[in-house]
Wavefront OBJ file of the C-alpha trace (Angstrom):
o trace
v 128.530 144.832 47.166
v 131.184 144.802 44.483
v 134.720 144.474 45.907
v 133.446 143.154 49.271
v 134.212 139.642 50.581
v 132.245 137.560 53.040
v 134.483 136.401 55.800
v 131.826 134.276 57.555
v 128.047 134.355 58.007
v 128.249 137.417 60.188
v 131.004 139.577 58.661
v 131.852 141.272 55.398
v 135.336 142.383 54.589
v 136.037 145.724 52.975
v 139.540 144.988 51.765
v 142.401 147.590 51.948
v 142.269 148.089 48.216
v 138.491 149.028 48.204
v 139.628 152.713 47.908
v 143.141 154.068 47.690
v 144.826 155.121 50.940
v 143.266 152.569 53.260
v 145.722 151.668 55.986
v 143.704 148.760 57.376
v 140.739 146.665 56.226
v 137.151 147.446 56.994
v 134.948 144.876 58.667
v 131.165 145.103 58.693
v 129.132 142.868 61.033
v 126.184 141.954 58.842
v 124.618 138.651 57.702
v 122.889 137.911 54.390
v 119.532 138.839 55.886
v 120.617 142.445 56.647
v 122.924 142.764 53.647
v 120.105 144.263 51.575
v 120.111 147.338 53.830
v 123.771 148.194 53.312
v 124.120 151.613 51.884
v 126.912 152.279 49.386
v 127.669 155.569 51.159
v 127.959 153.752 54.516
v 130.444 151.209 53.087
v 132.365 154.065 51.732
v 132.428 155.721 55.131
v 133.866 152.543 56.708
v 136.614 152.639 53.961
v 137.234 156.342 54.488
v 137.865 155.851 58.255
v 140.406 153.199 57.314
v 142.516 155.937 55.710
v 142.964 157.997 58.871
v 146.418 158.254 60.379
v 147.250 155.851 63.215
v 144.247 153.580 62.857
v 144.907 150.021 64.133
v 143.479 146.630 63.390
v 140.422 147.520 61.302
v 137.673 150.128 60.683
v 134.695 148.269 62.062
v 130.889 148.728 61.669
v 128.041 147.026 63.462
v 124.859 145.467 61.869
v 122.857 148.626 62.594
v 125.126 150.491 60.202
v 123.789 153.354 58.186
v 125.196 156.537 56.649
v 126.130 159.178 59.163
v 128.324 162.332 59.413
v 131.991 161.356 59.006
v 131.892 157.822 60.443
v 128.928 155.624 59.529
v 126.500 155.245 62.383
v 127.500 151.935 63.949
v 131.238 152.657 63.295
v 134.048 151.754 65.685
v 137.766 152.604 65.234
v 140.825 152.529 67.492
v 143.749 154.971 67.039
v 147.306 154.849 68.363
v 147.962 157.638 70.861
v 151.279 158.597 69.295
v 150.441 158.437 65.579
v 146.697 158.610 65.536
v 144.016 161.334 65.411
v 140.812 162.424 67.095
v 137.831 163.207 64.855
v 134.521 164.749 66.057
v 132.858 162.913 63.115
v 133.798 159.692 64.944
v 131.649 160.652 67.938
v 128.839 162.592 66.368
v 126.687 165.592 67.206
v 124.786 163.998 70.088
v 127.797 163.400 72.317
v 127.133 160.571 74.787
v 123.746 159.804 73.384
v 123.162 156.698 75.527
v 120.608 154.532 77.233
v 119.927 153.344 80.717
v 117.549 150.707 82.056
v 115.797 150.412 85.414
v 114.520 147.213 86.965
v 111.455 147.102 89.279
v 109.637 144.873 91.706
v 106.561 145.164 89.625
v 105.075 142.765 87.043
v 103.203 143.511 83.797
v 99.937 142.329 85.221
v 100.236 144.633 88.278
v 100.601 147.823 86.268
v 98.744 147.385 83.016
v 95.684 149.324 84.118
v 98.002 152.164 85.301
v 99.883 152.590 81.984
v 97.696 155.529 80.716
v 98.215 157.498 83.873
v 101.944 156.610 84.149
v 102.619 157.637 80.604
v 100.720 160.949 80.998
v 102.391 161.678 84.333
v 105.820 160.985 82.985
v 105.080 162.993 79.809
v 104.338 166.144 81.975
v 107.085 165.396 84.497
v 109.881 164.954 81.999
v 110.069 167.860 79.430
v 110.452 166.549 75.808
v 110.252 167.813 72.295
v 112.314 169.956 69.929
v 113.941 172.786 71.824
v 112.213 171.806 75.058
v 113.264 173.621 78.222
v 113.773 171.703 81.440
v 112.682 172.362 85.031
v 116.283 173.277 85.999
v 117.367 176.897 85.547
v 121.076 176.775 86.023
v 123.521 179.583 86.493
v 126.719 179.351 84.462
v 128.488 178.535 87.716
v 126.147 175.601 88.363
v 126.459 174.513 84.722
v 130.270 174.419 85.052
v 130.044 172.289 88.117
v 127.645 169.853 86.300
v 130.125 169.650 83.311
v 132.845 168.619 85.620
v 130.925 166.137 87.800
v 128.226 164.668 85.408
v 125.778 162.312 87.157
v 127.517 162.965 90.450
v 126.312 166.564 90.272
v 122.809 165.324 89.882
v 122.997 162.957 92.763
v 124.578 165.614 95.042
v 121.624 167.942 94.100
v 119.115 165.248 95.227
v 118.383 163.679 91.825
v 118.740 160.011 92.700
v 121.000 157.817 94.861
v 124.760 157.271 95.014
v 124.138 153.638 94.087
v 123.063 154.855 90.630
v 126.641 155.941 89.962
v 127.939 152.336 90.597
v 125.905 151.117 87.642
v 126.640 153.969 85.213
v 129.460 153.680 82.634
v 132.544 155.569 83.966
v 130.572 156.158 87.146
v 128.666 158.827 85.249
v 131.521 161.269 84.736
v 134.819 161.617 82.887
v 137.705 163.315 84.507
v 139.428 166.072 82.537
v 136.394 168.023 81.399
v 137.306 171.695 80.982
v 134.374 174.113 81.179
v 136.680 177.037 80.197
v 136.936 175.950 76.562
v 133.185 175.685 76.013
v 131.755 178.429 73.767
v 129.126 180.901 75.066
v 126.718 179.559 72.417
v 127.064 175.988 73.844
v 126.387 177.333 77.403
v 123.377 179.210 76.091
v 121.880 176.090 74.435
v 122.690 173.867 77.362
v 121.422 175.934 80.332
v 117.694 175.379 79.614
v 117.877 171.790 78.348
v 119.363 169.897 81.289
v 116.752 167.336 82.409
v 115.017 167.069 79.012
v 114.339 164.107 76.788
v 114.572 165.985 73.471
v 113.170 164.794 70.204
v 113.875 162.368 67.322
v 114.766 158.816 68.380
v 115.004 159.688 72.019
v 112.430 158.131 74.263
v 111.342 157.018 77.704
v 109.729 153.597 77.628
v 107.848 151.485 80.141
v 108.516 147.842 79.192
v 108.147 144.273 80.446
v 110.531 141.289 80.190
v 108.998 139.118 77.478
v 111.559 136.413 77.351
v 114.704 135.442 79.307
v 117.435 133.659 77.395
v 120.050 133.230 80.181
v 118.399 132.620 83.572
v 121.786 132.796 85.543
v 122.830 136.125 84.176
v 119.359 137.623 84.333
v 119.178 136.662 87.995
v 122.558 138.478 88.681
v 121.091 141.559 86.871
v 117.942 141.314 88.861
v 115.797 140.496 85.832
v 112.803 138.111 85.655
v 109.976 137.141 83.344
v 107.095 139.645 83.041
v 109.034 142.188 85.174
v 108.419 145.882 84.508
v 111.467 147.830 83.379
v 111.955 151.441 82.301
v 114.419 152.469 79.495
v 115.664 156.044 79.050
v 117.343 157.045 75.777
v 118.706 160.561 75.398
v 122.056 162.467 75.232
v 123.700 165.890 75.631
v 120.993 167.734 73.725
v 121.801 171.128 72.139
v 124.879 171.512 74.357
v 126.756 168.508 72.752
v 125.512 169.507 69.327
v 127.038 172.867 69.648
v 130.342 171.497 71.031
v 130.609 169.263 67.929
v 129.705 172.181 65.630
v 132.383 174.368 67.197
v 135.137 171.757 66.987
v 134.397 170.614 63.429
v 135.248 174.180 62.407
v 138.542 173.991 64.445
v 139.417 170.613 62.958
v 138.871 171.943 59.452
v 141.767 174.347 60.140
v 143.772 171.655 61.911
v 144.031 169.321 58.879
v 145.663 172.101 56.950
v 147.978 173.040 59.863
v 149.141 169.453 60.381
v 148.996 168.540 56.639
v 146.585 165.607 57.163
v 145.142 164.135 54.005
v 141.591 163.027 54.372
v 139.188 161.468 51.918
v 136.102 163.210 53.406
v 135.988 166.672 55.020
v 133.473 165.256 57.500
v 136.350 163.304 58.935
v 138.290 166.517 59.853
v 140.651 165.614 62.680
v 143.863 166.519 64.493
v 146.751 164.442 65.997
v 145.915 163.078 69.362
v 148.521 165.047 71.216
v 147.762 168.355 69.467
v 146.122 171.189 71.388
v 143.114 171.080 69.057
v 142.514 167.377 69.812
v 143.111 167.714 73.524
v 140.697 170.688 73.641
v 138.115 168.646 71.789
v 138.586 165.736 74.186
v 138.081 168.025 77.195
v 134.915 169.543 75.642
v 133.655 166.137 74.598
v 134.123 164.993 78.257
v 132.090 167.929 79.421
v 129.359 167.080 76.974
v 129.401 163.409 78.069
v 129.050 164.582 81.690
v 126.138 166.775 80.699
v 124.437 163.790 79.076
v 124.973 161.554 82.142
v 123.523 164.355 84.444
v 120.644 164.566 82.049
v 119.728 160.840 82.205
v 120.213 160.931 86.031
v 117.738 163.828 86.444
v 115.224 162.098 84.163
v 115.584 158.947 86.258
v 114.694 160.835 89.423
v 111.554 162.366 87.833
v 110.526 158.968 86.436
v 110.745 157.453 89.906
v 108.637 160.327 91.218
v 105.991 159.680 88.593
v 105.752 155.953 89.519
v 105.477 156.819 93.252
v 102.771 159.369 92.549
v 100.643 157.229 90.350
v 101.048 153.821 92.174
v 101.181 155.341 95.697
v 104.242 153.166 96.490
v 107.423 153.821 98.379
v 110.846 153.631 96.675
v 111.545 150.379 98.449
v 108.238 148.857 97.276
v 108.819 149.932 93.643
v 112.430 148.874 93.537
v 113.170 151.088 90.631
v 116.934 150.601 90.593
v 119.434 151.098 87.817
v 120.690 147.933 86.026
v 123.183 149.925 83.901
v 123.736 153.033 81.750
v 125.802 152.941 78.552
v 127.151 155.579 76.197
v 127.050 154.969 72.471
v 128.499 158.186 70.926
v 131.850 158.735 72.549
v 135.698 158.468 72.280
v 137.645 156.915 75.194
v 141.226 156.112 75.951
v 141.356 152.352 76.653
v 143.770 149.408 76.757
v 143.542 146.825 73.958
v 145.677 144.131 72.530
v 147.157 144.977 69.055
v 149.276 142.298 67.448
v 149.542 140.603 70.820
v 150.883 143.781 72.481
v 148.850 145.760 75.039
v 148.438 149.344 73.760
v 146.623 152.466 74.907
v 144.237 153.598 72.191
v 141.674 156.380 71.629
v 138.569 154.365 70.696
v 135.851 156.161 68.728
v 132.365 154.660 69.011
v 129.708 156.285 66.853
v 126.378 154.467 67.340
v 128.150 151.574 69.051
v 128.108 150.300 72.678
v 130.847 148.993 74.899
v 130.615 145.268 75.565
v 133.366 144.604 78.029
v 133.934 140.935 79.141
v 133.925 139.357 82.656
v 136.712 140.556 84.979
v 137.346 143.824 83.246
v 138.502 146.437 85.704
v 135.901 148.991 84.671
v 132.972 146.753 85.718
v 131.156 147.223 89.015
v 131.941 144.394 91.510
v 128.384 143.027 91.166
v 128.950 142.284 87.442
v 132.647 141.459 87.521
v 132.095 137.662 86.995
v 129.419 137.997 84.271
v 130.559 140.910 82.093
v 129.123 144.295 81.227
v 125.324 144.728 80.791
v 124.656 145.910 77.206
v 121.356 147.715 76.456
v 120.086 147.699 72.942
v 116.880 149.756 72.218
v 114.739 148.903 69.318
v 112.009 150.936 67.714
v 108.991 151.980 69.735
v 106.659 149.304 68.216
v 108.848 146.134 68.550
v 111.293 145.213 71.232
v 114.519 146.013 73.033
v 117.247 143.762 74.417
v 119.581 143.269 77.353
v 122.820 141.522 76.365
v 126.115 140.887 78.125
v 129.644 141.663 77.036
v 132.180 138.992 75.963
v 135.846 138.258 75.650
v 135.419 137.898 71.836
v 134.245 141.504 71.652
v 137.460 142.549 73.398
v 139.499 140.641 70.886
v 137.626 141.529 67.725
v 135.803 144.920 68.171
v 137.632 146.832 70.841
v 134.972 145.558 73.246
v 132.151 146.896 71.216
v 128.724 145.852 69.861
v 125.636 147.435 68.171
v 123.662 150.258 69.740
v 120.115 149.909 68.256
v 118.128 148.918 65.192
v 119.525 151.345 62.586
v 117.449 153.339 60.221
v 116.368 152.153 56.809
v 114.229 155.188 55.954
v 115.255 158.771 56.330
v 112.994 160.947 58.422
v 111.582 162.542 55.321
v 110.861 159.148 53.733
v 109.179 157.981 56.922
v 106.939 161.024 57.089
v 105.973 160.473 53.471
v 105.124 156.785 54.026
v 103.023 157.653 57.169
v 100.846 160.144 55.302
v 97.170 159.441 55.854
v 97.940 157.053 58.763
v 97.639 157.455 62.501
v 100.795 155.853 63.930
v 99.445 156.493 67.443
v 96.341 154.308 66.736
v 98.487 151.632 65.031
v 100.611 151.514 68.187
v 97.504 151.303 70.408
v 96.293 148.377 68.305
v 99.519 146.642 69.392
v 98.758 147.345 72.996
v 101.353 150.184 73.204
v 100.338 153.590 74.510
v 102.339 156.479 73.211
v 102.528 160.164 73.944
v 104.478 162.541 71.771
v 105.086 166.267 71.431
v 104.049 166.032 67.718
v 102.559 163.694 65.142
v 105.567 164.185 62.894
v 107.915 162.607 65.456
v 105.730 159.423 65.534
v 105.834 159.266 61.771
v 109.675 159.687 61.737
v 110.056 157.003 64.374
v 107.569 154.368 63.176
v 108.736 150.744 63.145
v 109.084 150.611 59.323
v 111.778 153.345 59.485
v 114.075 150.838 61.274
v 115.551 147.436 60.767
v 114.030 144.777 63.022
v 116.107 144.914 66.264
v 115.883 141.125 66.551
v 117.746 140.728 63.266
v 120.435 143.101 64.389
v 120.833 141.475 67.817
v 120.965 138.017 66.283
v 124.011 139.075 64.297
v 126.041 140.257 67.279
v 124.901 137.230 69.382
v 125.837 134.821 66.678
v 129.135 136.486 66.081
v 129.866 136.217 69.826
v 130.550 139.944 70.427
v 127.697 140.069 72.930
v 125.204 137.523 74.227
v 121.449 137.727 74.598
v 120.051 137.846 78.085
v 116.481 139.128 77.801
v 114.001 140.626 75.358
v 111.775 143.506 76.387
v 108.430 144.642 74.945
v 107.016 148.198 75.202
v 103.826 148.980 77.143
v 103.972 152.837 77.144
v 106.193 155.213 75.332
v 107.018 158.858 75.781
v 108.547 160.515 72.680
v 109.907 164.004 72.140
l 1 2 3 4 5 6 7 8 9 10 11 12 13 14 15 16 17 18 19 20 21 22 23 24 25 26 27 28 29 30 31 32 33 34 35 36 37 38 39 40 41 42 43 44 45 46 47 48 49 50 51 52 53 54 55 56 57 58 59 60 61 62 63 64 65 66 67 68 69 70 71 72 73 74 75 76 77 78 79 80 81 82 83 84 85 86 87 88 89 90 91 92 93 94 95 96 97 98 99 100 101 102 103 104 105 106 107 108 109 110 111 112 113 114 115 116 117 118 119 120 121 122 123 124 125 126 127 128 129 130 131 132 133 134 135 136 137 138 139 140 141 142 143 144 145 146 147 148 149 150 151 152 153 154 155 156 157 158 159 160 161 162 163 164 165 166 167 168 169 170 171 172 173 174 175 176 177 178 179 180 181 182 183 184 185 186 187 188 189 190 191 192 193 194 195 196 197 198 199 200 201 202 203 204 205 206 207 208 209 210 211 212 213 214 215 216 217 218 219 220 221 222 223 224 225 226 227 228 229 230 231 232 233 234 235 236 237 238 239 240 241 242 243 244 245 246 247 248 249 250 251 252 253 254 255 256 257 258 259 260 261 262 263 264 265 266 267 268 269 270 271 272 273 274 275 276 277 278 279 280 281 282 283 284 285 286 287 288 289 290 291 292 293 294 295 296 297 298 299 300 301 302 303 304 305 306 307 308 309 310 311 312 313 314 315 316 317 318 319 320 321 322 323 324 325 326 327 328 329 330 331 332 333 334 335 336 337 338 339 340 341 342 343 344 345 346 347 348 349 350 351 352 353 354 355 356 357 358 359 360 361 362 363 364 365 366 367 368 369 370 371 372 373 374 375 376 377 378 379 380 381 382 383 384 385 386 387 388 389 390 391 392 393 394 395 396 397 398 399 400 401 402 403 404 405 406 407 408 409 410 411 412 413 414 415 416 417 418 419 420 421 422 423 424 425 426 427 428 429 430 431 432 433 434 435 436 437 438 439 440 441 442 443 444 445 446 447 448 449 450 451 452 453 454 455 456 457 458 459 460 461 462 463 464 465 466 467 468 469 470 471 472 473 474 475 476 477 478 479
């Protein structure tokens, strides 16, 4: 903690002099309770980002911060379009890893006895696990259409309703995706994985609303006490990973070409207006569209599983989308910098948009309350629905946390779980879990993460998002 200064109970300052070359301060949203988890390497990554050309205001990190590739996970940074850069390390390998939540007409009491059958049916209906292949076998022509249209492609192919697009960030697709610059290897990895959950921290969870904090906003979101919800957390799978891999190599050449001095090769970047950066942006948009199509297909198969097990119609189930958010992405947005409205490229790496009421990107239904924010926790504790605020727009480029944040590496977690049955420990808590492998459950056990409640309390207290409801898991499908 040497060299850091506490600004208030929720924020630490990483001052410009923390390392040489910092153009702006670093600000980490963390209280004294979570301070003990701060890694020296993650603090250094916040400082490293502050050295990048064209960065404005501050290099920011959320309370779920931990060491990542390039940016710390939990990192947020805005760059001037004329003088700034784009860095794949500020988005990450799992481009548009994100989460969506569905509401239902069901209550916890109505479906508790069906949880084993629901979890089993979903497990077999939604492919998961390392290298899993999906039900969709796409030609390259179909894949190109998907990369341009995102979730719209999925809806046009019969996977869900057009209303789903209204409640998906960016309507489930980014304009400007260019399939022609995608490598053959990325196409090869992506063609079999569309409609798959994947592995690691990705999951599909049946939950119930344990507590409502703001009745008025919850009502507008269609959320009520004891209601059954479904949360889906996954991204662009091997496709996005390969796109990131391809462009990191390109960016390593770009820093030499444009004579950009960086303090960490993982922050390899290129000027926003360069061909390299624009090509990356187009490929990143294609990957983001892939991820939105992925979550949309999984949503459709989840609804099918509920209809099959419960013998109910779509109208009776009411499994409708509350919202879908991305938390590994770079977007061009308008923000105030020194009182002046500027267009910036905002990198969010393990951070979620938290836009305020009346923002133009919000669907009409949520215009007066702000953007729904979905924060998944670990599979044994809780998750949260929050709402965006004006303060987030002022302080954090309209951003908040994205999850609990790891405190144990996957290797450390596996070591700690040796001799234990995480599956049985979960069942003892009343949570049924199915996974492609025992090792995944060990990697993802609750002890591997900060307590999500502690993380959410920081962003709520800081005013960069507000608590609406807490959700508890009933059944979990893991890769």
